[in-house]
C-alpha positions, 0 to 999 in steps of 0.5 A: 636393882643392879647387883653391885658386888664387884661392880667397879666404876669402870664397869658403869656405862658412861665411865669412859666418856666421863673419864675422857671429859675429866669428870672423874677423879684424877689419877696423877702420876706425879705429886698432885698440886694441892688445892688453894686454901685450907685442906681437909685436915686443917678444916677437921682440926678447926672443927674439933677445936671449934666443938671443944671451944663451943662446949667450954664457952657454953659452960662458962656462959651458962654459969654466967647467965645464971647470975643475970636475971631474965637472961635464961633465954640466951642460953639456947640461942647461943647453943643453937647458933654455935651448933649450927656453925659446927654443923656447917663446918662439918659439911665444909670438911666433907666437901673439902675431902671430896674436892681433894679426892677429885684431884687424886689425893687426900689429907684425911683418911677417915672411915666416914659415912653410912651406906644408904638403905639400899646399899647396906648389902654391899661391903660395909662394916658394922651398922652400915658404916662404909668401908674406904680404900685410899690405896689408889690416891696420894696421901698428903700431910697437913702441909701438902707434903707427900706421905705416900704415893698411890699403891695401885692405879685402881679407881680411887674414892670419889664421884663416878657415873652411878651404876643405878642412877643414870646420868648422875654421879655417885660416891665410890669409896674405893670398895663400894658404892655409897648411894650418895649422889653428887650435887653436880655432874662433874664435881662433888 
């Protein structure tokens, strides 16, 4: 296995070609144009609100259904359906974060994700949680206004040619390789 300590995206074979082809995250020198539709922070707020609403609705509906003979089977169906919706929305939040990072900005600065089992030897914090560094990307607020310009021109978080999986793109957190491979070569 390749020693990935201090192994940055620019050190990976194929980086220059991927960068020239526009397959790596953008590094805009001026405020990037935000993606159309909801941003990651808006999706995250919807996710939090949806989770809270599901819990409250679940309690209310469960108490109501206790009074309806033969309706007990509906409780798990409602919870499973609601939970599936919340999980789907969580994946959408993650996808939108990756889309924003590909454009060179983010609206959410989370320390999220876990290192894959072969990546735990890298820069992780307790329990294998990934360390993130957003200093190389534009930070935007929920309305798409600039909060902070990039502090440096390093490769920011996003998907780059993988140091260990030839021909694939892997998530770089700005600190370490996450072991998460992109579904598509050019995107997240």
